[in-house]
C-alpha positions in Angstrom: 141.7 145.1 -153.0 138.8 142.6 -152.9 135.7 143.2 -154.9 132.9 145.2 -153.4 130.4 143.4 -151.3 127.1 143.2 -153.1 124.1 143.7 -151.0 120.3 143.8 -151.6 118.0 145.9 -149.4 114.4 145.0 -148.9 112.4 147.9 -147.4 113.1 151.5 -148.2 111.3 153.3 -145.5 113.1 155.7 -143.1 115.8 153.2 -142.1 116.3 151.7 -145.5 116.6 155.1 -147.2 119.1 156.2 -144.5 121.2 153.1 -145.1 121.5 153.8 -148.8 122.3 157.4 -148.1 125.0 156.6 -145.5 126.6 154.0 -147.7 127.0 156.6 -150.4 128.3 159.2 -148.1 130.7 156.9 -146.2 131.9 154.8 -149.0 135.5 155.9 -148.8 135.7 155.3 -145.1 134.0 151.9 -145.3 136.3 150.8 -148.1 139.4 151.7 -146.1 138.0 150.0 -142.9 136.8 146.9 -144.6 139.3 146.4 -147.3 136.5 146.4 -149.9 133.5 148.6 -150.9 129.8 148.0 -150.0 127.5 148.4 -152.9 123.6 148.2 -153.0 123.1 146.3 -156.2 119.4 145.5 -155.7 116.4 146.9 -153.8 112.8 146.0 -153.1 109.9 148.1 -151.8 106.2 148.4 -152.3 106.2 151.6 -154.3 108.7 152.1 -157.2 107.7 155.6 -157.9 108.1 157.1 -154.4 110.8 159.8 -154.0 113.0 158.7 -151.2 115.7 161.3 -151.6 118.4 158.7 -152.6 119.9 157.6 -155.9 118.7 154.1 -156.8 119.4 154.3 -160.4 122.3 151.7 -160.3 120.3 149.1 -158.3 118.2 146.4 -159.8 114.5 146.6 -158.6 112.6 143.6 -157.3 108.9 143.8 -156.6 109.1 140.5 -154.6 111.5 140.5 -151.6 111.8 136.8 -151.7 113.1 137.0 -155.3 115.6 139.6 -154.2 116.7 137.3 -151.3 117.4 134.5 -153.8 119.0 136.7 -156.4 122.4 135.2 -157.5 123.9 138.8 -157.8 123.8 139.5 -154.0 126.0 138.3 -151.1 124.1 140.0 -148.3 120.3 140.3 -147.9 119.3 143.3 -145.7 115.8 142.9 -144.3 114.1 146.3 -143.3 110.5 145.3 -144.1 109.3 144.7 -140.5 106.7 142.4 -139.1 107.1 139.0 -137.4 105.7 137.0 -140.3 104.7 137.5 -143.9 107.2 138.8 -146.5 109.9 139.6 -143.9 110.0 136.0 -142.6 109.7 134.4 -146.1 112.5 136.6 -147.5 114.9 136.1 -144.6 114.3 132.3 -144.6 114.8 132.2 -148.4 118.1 134.2 -148.2 119.6 132.0 -145.4 118.6 128.8 -147.3 120.2 130.2 -150.4 123.4 130.6 -148.4 123.2 134.5 -148.2 124.3 136.5 -145.2 121.4 138.4 -143.6 121.3 141.6 -141.7 118.0 142.6 -140.1 116.6 145.3 -137.7 113.4 143.3 -137.1 113.0 142.5 -133.4 109.5 141.1 -133.8 110.7 138.6 -136.4 113.6 137.5 -134.2 111.6 137.3 -131.0 109.1 134.9 -132.8 111.4 133.0 -135.2 114.9 133.7 -134.1 116.0 130.2 -133.0 114.6 128.7 -136.3 116.5 131.3 -138.4 119.6 130.9 -136.3 119.6 127.2 -136.9 119.4 127.6 -140.6 122.2 130.3 -140.6 124.6 128.1 -138.6 123.9 125.0 -140.8 124.6 127.1 -143.9 127.6 128.7 -142.4 126.4 132.3 -143.0 125.9 135.2 -140.7 122.6 136.5 -139.2 123.3 139.9 -137.8 120.7 142.0 -135.9 122.5 144.8 -134.0 119.8 147.3 -135.0 117.0 145.2 -133.6 117.7 146.1 -130.0 118.4 149.6 -128.6 119.0 151.2 -132.0 122.6 152.5 -132.4 123.8 151.1 -129.1 126.2 148.1 -129.7 124.6 145.9 -127.1 124.3 142.7 -129.3 128.0 142.7 -130.2 128.9 143.3 -126.5 126.8 140.4 -125.3 127.6 138.1 -128.1 131.3 138.6 -128.4 132.9 140.9 -125.8 131.4 139.2 -122.7 132.6 135.6 -123.5 133.5 133.9 -120.3 131.4 136.1 -118.2 128.2 134.8 -116.5 125.4 137.3 -116.8 123.2 137.5 -113.8 120.8 140.2 -114.8 120.2 142.4 -117.8 117.8 145.4 -117.8 117.2 148.7 -119.5 115.2 151.4 -121.1 114.4 149.8 -124.5 111.7 152.0 -125.9 112.3 155.7 -126.7 108.6 156.6 -127.0 107.8 155.5 -123.5 110.9 157.2 -122.0 110.1 160.4 -123.9 106.6 160.5 -122.4 107.7 159.8 -118.8 110.5 162.3 -119.2 108.1 165.1 -120.2 105.5 164.1 -117.6 108.0 164.7 -114.9 109.7 167.7 -116.4 106.6 169.7 -117.4 103.9 168.3 -115.0 101.6 167.3 -117.9 99.3 164.3 -117.9 99.9 161.1 -119.8 97.2 161.8 -122.5 98.5 165.3 -123.3 102.1 164.0 -123.5 101.2 161.1 -125.7 99.4 163.4 -128.2 102.5 165.6 -128.3 104.7 162.6 -129.0 102.4 161.6 -131.8 102.5 165.1 -133.3 106.3 165.0 -133.2 106.5 161.6 -134.8 107.9 159.9 -131.7 104.7 157.8 -131.3 102.6 156.0 -133.9 98.9 156.8 -134.5 98.2 153.6 -132.7 100.8 153.8 -129.9 99.8 150.5 -128.1 102.9 148.6 -129.2 105.2 151.2 -127.5 103.3 152.4 -124.5 102.0 149.0 -123.4 105.4 147.3 -123.4 105.2 145.0 -126.5 108.2 146.6 -128.2 110.3 146.4 -125.0 109.2 142.8 -124.5 110.4 141.8 -128.0 113.8 143.4 -127.4 114.1 141.9 -123.9 113.4 138.4 -125.2 116.5 138.6 -127.5 118.7 139.9 -124.7 117.5 137.1 -122.5 118.6 134.5 -124.9 122.0 136.2 -125.3 122.4 136.5 -121.6 121.3 133.0 -120.4 121.7 130.7 -123.5 118.1 129.8 -123.6 115.5 129.7 -126.3 113.7 133.0 -127.1 110.3 133.1 -125.3 108.7 136.5 -125.8 105.2 135.1 -124.9 106.4 134.3 -121.4 107.1 138.0 -120.4 105.2 139.6 -117.7 104.1 143.0 -119.1 102.6 146.2 -117.9 102.6 149.5 -119.8 102.7 153.1 -118.7 99.2 154.3 -119.6 98.1 154.2 -116.0 100.9 156.3 -114.7 99.6 159.6 -113.3 101.1 162.9 -112.1 100.3 161.7 -108.5 102.7 158.8 -109.1 105.4 161.0 -110.7 105.2 163.6 -107.9 105.2 160.9 -105.2 108.3 159.2 -106.8 110.1 162.5 -106.8 109.4 163.2 -103.2 110.7 159.8 -102.2 113.9 160.2 -104.3 112.9 158.1 -107.3 112.1 158.4 -111.0 109.7 156.3 -113.0 111.1 154.4 -116.0 109.6 151.7 -118.2 112.1 148.9 -117.8 112.6 145.5 -119.4 114.3 143.2 -116.8 115.6 139.6 -117.2 117.4 137.7 -114.4 118.0 134.2 -113.2 116.3 133.0 -110.1 116.0 129.8 -108.2 112.8 128.9 -110.0 113.9 129.8 -113.5 114.3 133.0 -115.7 112.4 136.0 -114.8 111.4 138.3 -117.7 109.3 141.4 -117.0 108.4 144.7 -118.5 106.7 147.3 -116.3 106.9 150.8 -114.9 109.8 150.9 -112.3 111.0 153.3 -109.7 114.7 153.8 -109.9 116.8 156.0 -107.5 117.2 159.5 -108.8 121.0 159.1 -108.0 121.3 156.1 -110.4 122.8 156.5 -113.8 119.8 154.9 -115.6 117.6 157.6 -114.0 119.5 160.2 -115.9 118.5 158.7 -119.3 116.0 161.1 -120.7 113.9 161.6 -123.9 114.1 159.0 -126.7 117.5 157.7 -125.4 117.8 154.0 -124.6 120.1 152.3 -122.0 121.0 148.7 -121.2 122.7 147.5 -118.1 124.4 144.1 -117.9 125.5 142.6 -114.6 128.2 139.9 -114.8 130.3 137.9 -112.4 133.8 139.0 -113.8 133.2 142.4 -115.2 130.6 143.7 -112.8 128.1 146.1 -114.0 128.3 147.6 -117.5 125.9 150.4 -118.8 125.5 151.2 -122.5 123.5 154.2 -123.4 122.8 156.1 -126.7 120.2 156.8 -129.4 117.6 154.1 -129.4 115.6 154.9 -132.5 115.5 157.0 -135.6 116.6 156.5 -139.2 120.3 157.4 -138.7 120.8 155.6 -135.4 119.3 152.4 -136.7 121.0 152.7 -140.1 124.3 153.1 -138.3 123.8 149.7 -136.6 122.7 148.1 -139.8 125.8 149.4 -141.6 128.0 148.1 -138.7 126.6 144.6 -139.3 127.2 144.8 -143.0 130.7 146.0 -142.4 131.4 143.0 -140.2 130.4 140.7 -143.1 132.6 142.7 -145.5 135.6 142.2 -143.2 135.1 138.4 -143.0 136.8 136.2 -145.5 135.8 133.0 -147.3 136.3 129.9 -145.2 136.1 131.9 -141.9 134.1 130.1 -139.2 131.3 132.3 -138.0 130.2 132.4 -134.5 126.7 131.4 -133.3 123.9 133.8 -133.8 122.8 134.1 -130.1 126.3 133.5 -128.7 125.5 129.9 -128.1 125.0 127.3 -130.9 121.3 127.4 -131.8 120.8 123.6 -131.2 122.5 124.0 -127.8 120.1 126.7 -126.5 118.3 125.3 -123.4 114.5 125.3 -123.2 113.1 128.5 -121.5 112.0 127.9 -117.9 109.8 130.6 -116.6 110.3 131.8 -113.1 107.4 132.1 -110.7 106.6 135.8 -111.0 104.7 136.0 -107.8 107.9 135.0 -106.0 109.7 138.1 -107.3 111.2 139.8 -104.4 112.0 143.6 -104.1 110.7 146.9 -102.8 107.4 148.2 -103.9 105.7 151.6 -104.1 102.0 151.4 -103.3 99.6 154.3 -103.8 96.1 154.1 -102.3 93.3 156.6 -102.6 91.1 156.0 -99.5 88.0 157.3 -97.7 88.9 159.9 -95.1 87.5 158.1 -92.1 88.7 156.9 -88.7 90.6 153.6 -88.7 91.6 153.4 -92.4 95.3 154.3 -91.8 95.6 151.6 -89.1 93.7 149.0 -91.1 96.1 149.4 -94.1 99.1 149.1 -91.8 97.5 146.0 -90.3 97.0 144.3 -93.6 100.6 144.8 -94.5 101.7 143.4 -91.2 99.5 140.3 -91.6 101.3 139.6 -94.9 104.7 140.0 -93.4 105.4 143.2 -95.3 107.8 145.6 -93.6 107.2 149.3 -94.5 110.1 151.6 -95.1 107.7 154.6 -95.1 104.1 155.4 -95.0 102.8 158.9 -95.9 99.3 160.4 -96.0 98.3 163.3 -98.1 95.0 165.1 -98.3 93.2 165.2 -101.7 93.0 168.9 -102.7 90.1 168.1 -105.1 88.0 166.0 -102.7 88.0 166.6 -99.0 86.5 163.1 -98.3 89.5 161.4 -99.8 93.1 160.9 -98.8 96.1 159.5 -100.6 98.3 156.9 -98.7 101.7 156.2 -100.2 103.7 153.2 -98.9 107.1 152.1 -99.7 108.0 148.5 -98.6 111.3 146.9 -97.7 112.1 143.8 -99.8 109.1 141.5 -100.0 107.4 139.3 -102.5 105.0 140.1 -105.3 102.5 137.6 -104.0 102.5 139.2 -100.6 101.9 142.7 -102.0 99.2 141.7 -104.3 97.4 139.7 -101.5 97.6 142.7 -99.1 96.3 145.2 -101.7 93.5 142.8 -102.7 92.5 142.5 -99.0 92.5 146.3 -98.5 90.4 146.7 -101.7 87.9 144.1 -100.3 87.8 145.9 -97.0 86.1 148.7 -98.8 88.7 151.4 -98.0 89.6 152.4 -101.6 87.9 155.0 -103.8 89.9 154.2 -106.9 92.1 151.4 -108.3 95.3 150.9 -106.3 98.7 151.7 -108.0 101.6 149.2 -107.4 105.1 150.0 -108.9 108.2 147.9 -108.4 111.3 149.6 -107.1 114.4 148.3 -108.9 118.0 148.2 -107.9 119.6 150.2 -110.8 123.0 151.2 -112.2 
């Protein structure tokens, strides 16, 4: 049997400690599957004295993760530090340049520097694996990078953030408002003290940018993603969606259009009958539409120490199974130097159905004026419903669902209705997405 694979782990937080624990518990199975053992011989973290509930007595300690990355005694560098720059970037870059394989769970790092790091890895003939960076324990990276060879991907979309999905699930199930639900998510540890990264779509955008590169063979461009969060979703939206046969989810969507590649993160209404509408709580799901295979939906645990650690260990095991001289495939499914420049689609040209909620003054002519503005912008309405406001007799809520139209037309019509002086509060516009 081959000698054990020697790995160094930088970052011993929830995920890092779970990786060490799982490697110890699953050593016999991994050795049988890989033909060799996997041994953490070196580690790095900020606090040596912290009790992490795992045995690190046999591992060499490094205070500097870059020194660990360059250490001659390791074959694989596992980066679980986090952050798009700083020690994580310096250590990963150092490991690749030293000819070490790298496994990372860092979506922020890859969304910012992925192409550069992939270029180094491919030039050095080493692996850069990152299954845990997107959708936790769901094997979406391997699926897109390896299993879909020959397929042309037309669209990829999904629920990529468990915190946002948990909040929307509870808002619907229990009828509680966004702020109350967010506070409960923070208490349970599903949301950070500063939840902006999750609820405003940044985390989903980082993950989506990686999937976009895998799907379309383009350079990663996280800064070109249209982004809206869920903090403005109200119970009125949740109830209206339910009455219309929809459920609200925060989706990341990437697709090719005539004007380029469209990347967007925003609250979306999906039919209750769709599979993705049944994805609740902290679960993630990714749908991939292809020309040969059709539509594929992957769903499972999207976060947490064990789910993420499982994906990390899967990446390490792939390296353990490879042999010297084996030609490794490209990091993003396409050679890094062959990735095409990202061409951003015209967002306002996006076509689809839209949900529009307007709170208006209860006076004669408002209903007709709204319908008129829609008609002037060539927007065909599937339905238009008017509700009284139980808390304010002078106000009414108008809910419109459009047939397929463009983003530009909807925004123009809503702006004109606002300028006409009919609205009492800011309008709500939510896209309706064709879903698995």
